C-alpha positions in Angstrom: 89.0 106.8 111.5 88.5 103.5 113.4 87.8 100.4 111.4 84.8 99.6 113.6 83.2 102.9 112.5 83.6 102.0 108.8 82.4 98.4 109.4 79.3 99.8 111.3 78.5 102.2 108.4 78.8 99.4 105.9 76.5 97.2 108.0 73.8 99.9 107.9 74.5 101.8 111.1 74.3 105.2 109.3 72.5 107.3 111.9 75.4 108.0 114.3 78.6 109.2 112.7 80.0 110.7 115.9 82.7 108.1 116.2 84.1 109.1 112.8 87.2 110.9 114.0 90.4 111.7 112.1 93.8 112.1 113.6 94.6 115.8 114.2 97.6 115.5 111.7 95.2 114.9 108.8 94.4 118.2 107.0 90.9 119.2 106.2 91.6 118.9 102.5 93.0 115.3 103.0 89.9 114.4 105.2 87.6 115.6 102.4 89.5 113.6 99.8 89.5 110.4 102.0 85.8 110.8 102.7 85.0 111.4 99.1 87.0 108.3 98.0 85.3 106.3 100.8 81.7 107.3 99.8 82.5 106.6 96.1 83.7 103.1 97.1 80.5 102.6 99.2 78.4 103.7 96.3 80.1 101.3 93.9 79.9 98.5 96.5 76.1 98.8 96.8 75.5 99.4 93.1 74.6 96.9 90.5 77.9 96.4 88.6 76.1 96.6 85.3 74.7 100.0 86.1 78.0 101.6 86.9 79.3 103.7 84.0 82.9 104.9 84.1 84.2 107.9 82.2 87.4 107.8 80.2 89.6 109.0 83.0 88.1 106.3 85.3 88.5 103.6 82.7 92.2 104.6 82.2 92.7 104.6 86.0 91.1 101.1 86.2 93.5 99.9 83.4 96.5 101.3 85.2 95.4 99.7 88.5 94.9 96.3 86.8 98.4 96.5 85.3 99.9 97.5 88.7 98.1 94.7 90.4 99.3 92.2 87.8 102.9 93.4 88.0 102.8 93.2 91.8 101.6 89.6 91.6 104.3 88.7 89.1 107.0 90.4 91.2 105.9 88.4 94.2 105.9 85.1 92.3 109.2 85.9 90.5 111.4 85.4 93.6 109.7 82.2 94.5 110.0 80.9 90.9 113.8 81.7 90.9 114.2 79.9 94.3 112.4 76.8 93.1 114.3 76.9 89.8 117.7 77.1 91.5 116.9 74.0 93.6 116.3 71.8 90.6 118.7 70.3 88.1 118.0 71.0 84.4 116.3 68.1 82.8 115.6 68.0 79.1 112.0 67.1 78.2 111.0 65.5 74.9 107.3 65.5 76.0 105.6 68.9 75.8 103.3 67.9 78.6 106.1 67.3 81.0 107.8 70.5 79.9 104.6 72.4 80.6 104.1 70.5 83.9 107.6 71.5 85.1 106.9 75.1 84.2 103.6 75.1 86.1 105.4 73.7 89.1 108.0 76.4 88.9 105.4 79.1 88.6 103.6 77.8 91.7 100.6 76.2 90.0 100.9 72.9 91.8 97.4 71.5 91.1 97.8 72.2 87.4 101.3 70.6 87.6 99.9 67.4 89.1 97.1 67.2 86.5 99.6 67.7 83.6 102.0 65.1 85.1 99.2 62.6 85.4 98.1 63.2 81.8 101.7 62.9 80.6 102.2 59.6 82.5 98.9 58.3 81.0 100.0 59.3 77.5 103.3 57.5 77.9 101.7 54.4 79.3 99.4 54.3 76.2 102.5 54.5 74.0 104.2 51.7 76.0 101.1 49.5 75.8 99.5 50.3 72.5 97.0 47.5 72.6 95.0 49.1 75.4 91.8 50.9 74.5 91.3 54.6 74.8 88.9 54.2 77.7 91.1 52.0 79.9 91.2 53.0 83.5 94.6 54.2 84.8 95.0 51.1 87.0 94.6 48.7 84.0 97.1 50.8 82.0 99.6 50.5 84.9 99.0 46.7 85.2 99.4 46.3 81.4 102.6 48.3 81.4 104.0 46.1 84.2 103.0 43.0 82.2 100.4 42.0 84.9 97.4 41.8 82.6 
């Protein structure tokens, strides 16, 4: 079935279904199964999520699909994590924030890694310059740490 026919149906063009053609290799039973799945998906797409009630089999199927999706994402990330890990030298971290930042970097969560690194640097600067107040701006912390203020 051409994708344009499906898109047209979803856009509300439901009067003419003549362009809904299956490949001759697809059996009648398989066509019925595919159409049934398609119409169920359309029904769910246009339904209020709060009004959809799933039976026990459907709930189990949803759970299995969530697990499968999660495992697929983890498997895709795994090889990237190992590649990044192998490119770095092992550094011991005494600071839990830096340890967490390094892990978030390895796992590919770059924004989180930057935020954790900034927080760890700020924490260390406050230890170096204990006389600064808790509300000091980062620039004044850096200047104080360098002895400029």
